C-alpha positions in Angstrom: 6.4 -12.6 -27.7 6.2 -14.3 -24.2 6.1 -17.9 -23.5 3.4 -20.0 -25.4 0.2 -20.8 -22.9 -0.3 -24.4 -21.8 -4.2 -24.9 -20.4 -4.4 -27.5 -17.8 -7.9 -28.7 -18.7 -9.5 -29.8 -15.6 -11.6 -28.3 -13.0 -10.1 -30.6 -10.2 -8.0 -28.2 -8.2 -6.1 -31.2 -6.7 -5.2 -32.5 -10.0 -3.8 -29.2 -11.0 -1.7 -29.1 -8.0 -0.4 -32.5 -9.0 0.5 -31.4 -12.5 2.2 -28.3 -11.4 5.1 -30.3 -9.7 6.5 -32.3 -12.6 5.7 -29.4 -15.1 7.6 -26.9 -13.1 10.3 -25.2 -15.2 8.9 -26.1 -18.6 8.6 -23.1 -21.1 5.2 -22.6 -21.1 3.0 -20.3 -19.1 0.7 -22.7 -17.5 -2.9 -21.4 -17.2 -6.0 -23.2 -15.7 -9.7 -23.1 -17.0 -10.8 -20.6 -14.3 -7.7 -18.3 -15.7 -8.9 -18.1 -18.8 -12.8 -18.0 -18.0 -13.8 -21.2 -19.4 -16.7 -23.0 -17.6 -17.6 -25.3 -20.5 -18.3 -29.0 -19.1 -17.3 -31.5 -21.6 -18.7 -34.7 -21.2 -16.6 -37.9 -21.0 -18.4 -39.8 -23.6 -15.8 -42.1 -24.8 -15.5 -45.7 -23.5 -11.8 -45.8 -22.9 -9.6 -43.2 -21.1 -7.8 -42.7 -24.4 -11.0 -41.5 -26.1 -12.1 -39.7 -23.0 -8.7 -37.7 -22.6 -8.7 -37.1 -26.1 -12.2 -35.4 -26.3 -11.6 -33.2 -23.3 -8.1 -32.1 -24.8 -9.7 -31.3 -28.3 -12.8 -29.6 -26.9 -10.7 -27.2 -24.4 -7.8 -26.4 -27.0 -10.8 -25.3 -29.6 -12.3 -23.3 -26.7 -9.6 -21.5 -25.2 -7.4 -21.4 -28.7 -4.3 -22.8 -26.9 -2.4 -26.0 -26.4 -4.4 -28.1 -24.1 -3.6 -30.8 -21.7 -6.2 -33.4 -20.4 -6.2 -36.7 -18.5 -8.5 -39.5 -17.9 -7.6 -41.8 -15.0 -8.9 -44.5 -13.5 -8.5 -47.5 -11.1 -8.3 -51.0 -12.5 -9.0 -54.0 -9.9 -8.1 -57.3 -11.1 -10.9 -59.1 -8.9 -13.6 -57.1 -10.6 -12.3 -57.6 -14.2 -10.7 -54.3 -14.6 -13.8 -52.4 -13.2 -14.2 -49.5 -12.5 -11.7 -48.4 -15.3 -12.8 -45.5 -17.5 -16.1 -45.4 -15.1 -14.0 -44.8 -12.0 -15.6 -41.1 -11.2 -19.0 -42.5 -12.0 -18.7 -46.0 -10.6 -21.2 -45.4 -7.5 -23.4 -43.2 -9.5 -23.4 -39.5 -10.6 -22.8 -36.8 -7.7 -21.8 -39.2 -4.9 -18.9 -38.2 -2.4 -15.4 -39.6 -2.6 -16.3 -41.5 0.5 -19.4 -43.1 -1.0 -17.4 -44.4 -3.9 -14.7 -46.0 -1.6 -17.5 -47.4 0.3 -19.2 -48.9 -2.8 -16.1 -50.3 -4.2 -15.1 -51.9 -0.9 -18.5 -53.5 -0.7 -17.7 -55.2 -4.1 -14.7 -56.5 -2.6 -15.7 -57.5 0.9 -15.1 -61.3 0.3 -11.9 -60.9 -1.6 -8.7 -62.0 0.2 -5.6 -59.8 0.4 -3.8 -61.6 -2.2 -6.4 -61.5 -4.7 -7.0 -57.5 -4.4 -4.2 -56.4 -6.8 -5.2 -53.1 -8.6 -3.4 -50.6 -11.0 -4.1 -46.8 -11.1 -3.8 -45.7 -15.1 -3.6 -42.1 -16.1 -3.9 -41.3 -19.9 -2.9 -37.5 -20.9 -3.8 -36.2 -24.1 -2.2 -33.0 -25.6 -4.1 -31.4 -28.3 -2.5 -28.6 -30.4 -4.2 -25.7 -32.3 -3.1 -27.5 -35.5 -5.4 -30.2 -34.7 -2.9 -32.9 -33.3 -3.4 -34.9 -30.5 -0.6 -37.0 -28.7 -1.4 -39.6 -25.8 0.9 -40.7 -23.2 0.3 -42.9 -19.8 1.5 -43.8 -16.6 0.5 -46.8 -14.6 1.1 -47.5 -10.5 0.5 -51.0 -9.2 -1.0 -51.8 -5.6 -3.2 -53.5 -3.7 -6.9 -52.4 -2.4 -6.8 -52.1 1.2 -9.7 -53.2 3.6 -10.4 -49.7 4.9 -9.3 -46.0 3.9 -6.0 -44.6 5.6 -4.9 -41.2 5.1 -6.0 -37.6 4.6 -4.0 -36.7 1.5 -4.5 -37.2 -2.4 -8.2 -37.6 -3.8 -10.6 -40.3 -5.1 -9.5 -43.8 -4.6 -6.2 -42.8 -2.9 -7.2 -43.6 0.6 -7.8 -47.5 -0.4 -4.6 -47.9 -3.0 -2.1 -49.5 -0.6 1.5 -49.7 -1.8 3.3 -52.4 -0.5 7.1 -51.4 -1.1 6.1 -48.2 1.0 3.9 -49.9 3.4 1.3 -46.5 3.0 -1.8 -45.8 0.9 -1.5 -43.3 -2.0 -3.4 -40.7 0.7 -0.6 -41.2 3.3 2.0 -39.8 0.9 3.1 -36.1 0.5 2.6 -34.6 -2.9 6.1 -34.9 -3.7 6.2 -38.8 -2.6 3.0 -39.2 -4.7 4.5 -37.6 -7.7 7.3 -39.8 -7.8 5.5 -43.0 -8.1 2.0 -42.3 -9.2 0.3 -42.9 -12.5 -0.2 -39.1 -12.9 3.5 -38.3 -12.1 4.7 -40.8 -14.6 2.3 -39.8 -17.4 2.9 -36.1 -16.8 7.0 -36.7 -17.1 6.0 -37.9 -20.4 3.7 -35.3 -21.4 6.7 -32.8 -20.5 8.8 -34.4 -22.9 6.3 -34.0 -25.8 5.6 -30.4 -24.9 9.5 -29.7 -24.8 9.8 -31.2 -28.3 7.0 -28.9 -29.6 9.0 -25.9 -28.1 12.1 -27.2 -30.1 10.3 -27.7 -33.3 9.0 -24.3 -33.4 12.3 -22.5 -32.7 
């Protein structure tokens, strides 16, 4: 009997790469949706990141017959009352490019001064098991919305998320640097503890 499989339930290849680093060496055979031939699209119908992550994890665990890890992450901007939050991916509308999404957000902050541009990246991970249990964990990263995009790395809002302590945007970090401080890296390390507990309890 080999290692149990863990499904990374995302179609975002950049997210998969970011998860493989903090989950390295975990006693699971990590597989992706394409590895197991699943192309089901699970709609994010929840109103919170917690709901969306749970919906995806449960649906993909059911579809694959595997323990599934799914997340929902978003950017919460103080000057916008916490928007875009759970709507981060769809904030500028459906089917827009990352650049259009950045431009839309920046236009909403065009008159907001530097000291009022505080923001938080938040990632909620849901782990769904075949027994129907769902566990949640999360990570946060605090920064400031820059006036213009910088950097080629990462994805989503990374080029405008400035980290004062590093003097760089999230998109200017290496994947290793990003993993150390990012909302997703922090949440993934908490998820790792949950997954290792499952292994211990099944021994």
